[in-house]
C-alpha positions, 0 to 999 in steps of 0.5 A: 492447416490454418487455412483448412476451412477455406480449403474445405469450402474450395473442395466443396466447389470443386466437387460441385463443379465436377457433379454439375458437369457430369449430371448434364450427361447422367440426367440426360441419359436417365431421362432419355432412357425413362422417356424412351422406355414410356414412348416404346410402351405406349406403342403397340408391340407389334408395330415395333416389331420388324416385318420383312415381306418379299412378294412374288418370290420363287420357292426353288432350292438356291434362290430360296436358300439365298433369300433365307440367308440374306434376310437372316444375315441382314436382321442379325447384323442390323438389329440382332442385339435388340431381338428376342427371336426371328420367325419365318412364314411363307405362303404360296400363290392361289390354287383352285379347290375342288372335290377329288376328280372334279374340275373347278368351275371357272365361271363361278366367281365364288369358287373355293380357293386355297393356298399352302403356308408354313411357319418355322417352329410351328409344332412348338406353338400349336395344339393338335385338336384332332389328327396328327402333324403333317409329314413331309411329302415326298417328290414324285414324278407327277403330282405329289400327294401332300398331307396338310393341316387346317385350323380348327375354326376354319374346319368348322366354317368349311365343313372339313374333317380329318381325312377329307381329300381335295384337288388343288389346281394351280391357277397359272397351270390349270391344265396340269394335274392337280395337287392331291391333299388329304387333311391329316390334322386339325390345329389351333394356336396355343396362344393367339396373342403370342408375338409369334403370330404377329397378331394375325393368327385368327385373321389370316392364318388359321381362318380366312374371313375377309373374302367373298369365297371359301378359302382353305388355308393349309399348313404344310412343313417348310420342306414340302413347299420347298421340296415336293411342291417346287419340284412338281411346280417349278414356277410355283411362287408366293410371299415370304415373310420374316419377323423380327420380334423386338425386345423394347427393354433392349433399346436405350439411349446409347443405342437408339440412334444406331438402331434407326440408322441400322433399320434404315440401312437394313431396308435399303440393303434388302430392297437392293439384294431382294426384288419386291421387298419391303421392311415395316416397322414403326421402331425408327419413327417412334425413336425419331419422334421421341428424340425430336421432343427430348431435343426441345426439352433439354435445351432450357435444361442445358441453358440452366445448367450453364448458369449453375456451373457459371455461378459455382466457378464464380463461387470457386474464383471468389473463395480462391481469392480469399484463400490467396489474399491470406497467403499473399504475404507468404507468396511474396516471402517466397519471391523475395527468398528467390523462389520462381513463379513456376515453383510457387505455381507448382505448390498451388498446382499440387494442392489443386490437383489433389482436390480435383482428384477427389472431385472427379471421383466424388462428383459423378457419384454425387451427381448420380445419387442425387438424380436417382433419388429424384425418382422419389419425388412427386415430380417424377413419380409419374415417370419412375412409378415411385422408385429410384431412377436408373442412372448410367455412368457413361464415358461422357459423364466422366469427361464432363466431370474432368472438364468440371474439375479442369475449370475449377483448377483454372479457377484455383490457379488464376488468383495464385498466378496473379499473386506471384507478381506482387513483391513485398513492397506491393503487398504492404501497399495493398494492405495500406490502400486496397484496390476498389475495383477489379481489372476488368472494371479498371480497363473497361472490359465489362463494357465490351462484355455488355455489348456482346451480351445485349447483341446476343440477347437482342438475336435471341429475341428476334430468332425467338428460339434457341433452335436453329435450322441447318443447311439441309433442314435438320435442327440444331442448338446454337451454343452462343444462344444457349449461353445468351441467358447467362451472359445477359445476367452477367451483363446486368451484374457487371452494370451493378458492379460499376454503379455499386461504388457510386451508390456507396459514395452517394450513401456515405456523403448523405450519412455524414449528417447522421448522429453517431459515428457507427453508420458513417464509419461503416459507410466510409470503410465500405467506400474505401474497400468495396471489392470484397462486399461486391463479390458477395452481393454479386454471388447473391445477385447471380443466385437469385437470377438463376432461381428466377430463370429456373422458375420461368423455365418451368412455367415456359416448359409447361406452356410449351407442352400446352402449346404443342398439344393444342397445335396438334389437336387444333382445338380443346377437343377434335373428332376425326370422322373420315367415312362421310355420308352424313351431311355437316349440319347433321353430323354437328348435331350429332356430336353436340348431343353425344359430347354435350358440347356447346361449341362444335364446328365442322372442318374438312381437310383434303387434297386439292390442286390449282392450275399455274397459269405461268407454266400451265401446270397443276400444283398440289396443295391442301385444302382446309374448309372452315366456317367463318364465325365458328371456327375462330371461336373454337380453334387454338390460335396464337398471335405469332402464327400470323401478322393478323388475328384469326378473326381478321383472317376469317373475315377475309373469307366471308364474301362481300354482300351482293345483290342476290342473283335470280333463282334458277334451276329448281329440280322438282322431286320425283323426277328420274332424268334430267336433260337439255337441248344443245348445239355442242361444239365439235369438241364434244361430238368428235370422239378424238377430244374425249369430251363429255357434257354434265350437270352438277346438282345439290340438295338442301344439305348442300351435298353435290352430285354430278351426272353425265349427259349422253345424246339420245336419238338423232339431232332434229331438223334444226341440228339441235341434239337432245342430251340426258342423264339419270339422276339415280346414276351419279358420276364419281358421286362426292357422297355416298349413294345418290340424291333422295328422289323425294327431295327438291334438287337445286342445279349448281352447274352445267359444264363440259370437259375434255382431255384433248383439244385441237391445236391452233387458236380457235373460238367455239360456240355452245348453245343450250335450250330447255333444261328439263326433267322427266320420268322416262327416257324418250324413245327413239323416235321422240324429241325430248322427254314425253312428259317434260318438266321445264327447269329453265328456258334460259329467258335470263342468264343473270343467275349463271356465270362462267368459271374464272381464274383458269385462264391468262385471257382477259375474257376466255369465255362470254355468256349471253342470252340469245334469240337463237333457241329451238322453236324460236325460244330463247337460248344460253350462248357460251363462247369460248376460246381454245389455245395451244395450251388447252381450253381457255 
């Protein structure tokens, strides 16, 4: 009892060790549950639900029953624990609808269509606006008479009333007798927003508005579709949906990983057992996305927790040493009276085990209470809503608490074991001359630890992250890198312990000249017994270092969130516009006026491909089109993204200033056609090579259009063929519509391409003359436009250049001006090669 105060401090350390270790699991689970809940709440509930679609399926007895059983079994086995309910829906293939006794008008593309559909449990989810619920149709020797229901809104739109009858002709068997249907009820959903309808009640179930023809969506009992209709039309097919309605509250950190695996396994299993089946849900993606974010968030937390646990263990060792030092005399007396080392250690083991038992029980409860109360703090109010955080005491929390008390027990027993080696003589000697250095300093073990800590710190600096890539691409946390901050702080502390006695000696020597005896005697006492004071100073040093790490950790975490958000956005604000049609400058002006922003720049991202000249294959890539000079002023950039700055990279995209080429190819406004005279190579005239000639033009907004040129009439006596194309009929337009006929256009390119090429190494020649425009195509007996406007007579080809970078040949194509034009004019001459690998 004389040491009860020291024992109380030891007990505090043991409880803290257990609490801190268990808090890692408790806090991680609590924050993961809370964050996962917010992530799921941020998604559209319909996107989290599971949609299983089996298309082009039959409705015959055994096949249909097997599909229902397989789908239900897979859902129940895979994700049954998180489902609120399941809903089955089926829809038949298309029937052509016509009045009774009247055949459908097959020549009319807008003829009415219809289909049958059913919902499991439909009666409980609808209200009968007029009429009654349809009865199950009975099989018949011929076409069955079927009672159907129609959505009330669709009835108003289509002009259908209760009692109306129609003939439905199956599109795949138009020669068979039509199915006769009678509308016996008009219905409406009780709640269109109920999860039962999966968000499509008013879109395609009760009324169909996304078709250009009238669509009659008839509701029938499931037994009618799988019974009477299938009996009459055995080859009737359709699509079959099963919806699993997910209760997001049942998804937590303990089953989230299993749910992801179950959904993926269920999807693979259904695709293997039922052909043409797909599973659609965003639930796995939402969970995986959140867990990836959580993985990066928890790493610094674990690193901080390792440091705090290390300080607690050091505190235990320090207090245990103080406790054992008071009992060294008793231990030496026991040893001198014949007590063995095991008997002495048993006493301390029993004492430590009792303390550890208290720690295992109290530690997790203390950690859970503290973590629960965090929800009341301002930092967590946004997540917890101002209430306490729900905590869960998992098996991992208990195991970590056991690990914590076992480490604490080791910290208690190690000083006791060292004390058992002292005899009475050693004990008396230690009182007269206390040790000035611990063992690891006397044997220079600290230098080895310093080397290890320095190496790991260097490795962490080089890698730049606590995360490492595994062999197959996934991420993991390196345990050595996690403890690197702790080892680095310990390394600094050991350097201090080795220098502290030297500093005390210097201070003692300098204090000899002071008047009075108090300061010199105090310094002499510190020099003779620095170990006790070193322990306290080391504890303060480590605690201060952890505090500084925690402060830096918070700033680093906030910076990490800012950087990740900025990287995702690419700029302070990003507006995504995918419809196209507006010229870039006009679009930028509209954004500036609408948002009142001073800095706006257009950026285009698109898929591209390029030719690999080594293998003669196309390589897919992503193309990002930017405006140098604007992009670097707005885009988010960090210095570690590349070795060069963004300004330098953008500068590389700016072409070097060259002498302006002669202006060519101005197409006047008001012309409807463009053409030219040409002597084409066989690659264009031979149909086997699928060649075509085309021109590309642009307007003042740099919008591009391509127009194919077709041969018009017959070649003249000199072998020149006239080619022409309409300026209001672009080929695969890069923009909406066609060029404005009131605007002047600029010729961008004259080109031709072909999909087949002759074998061997051949040389071809292409001649072009008199590029011109006109208001009408020439007549059969005319050569060229009747009123041509000459765009270019090719007297100078300096304004043209061949496309480079598409061949391994040093000079694949040669462009020149020759005096071989039509009617003794100049002409442009293009010579190019074709090899076994294609055109060069």
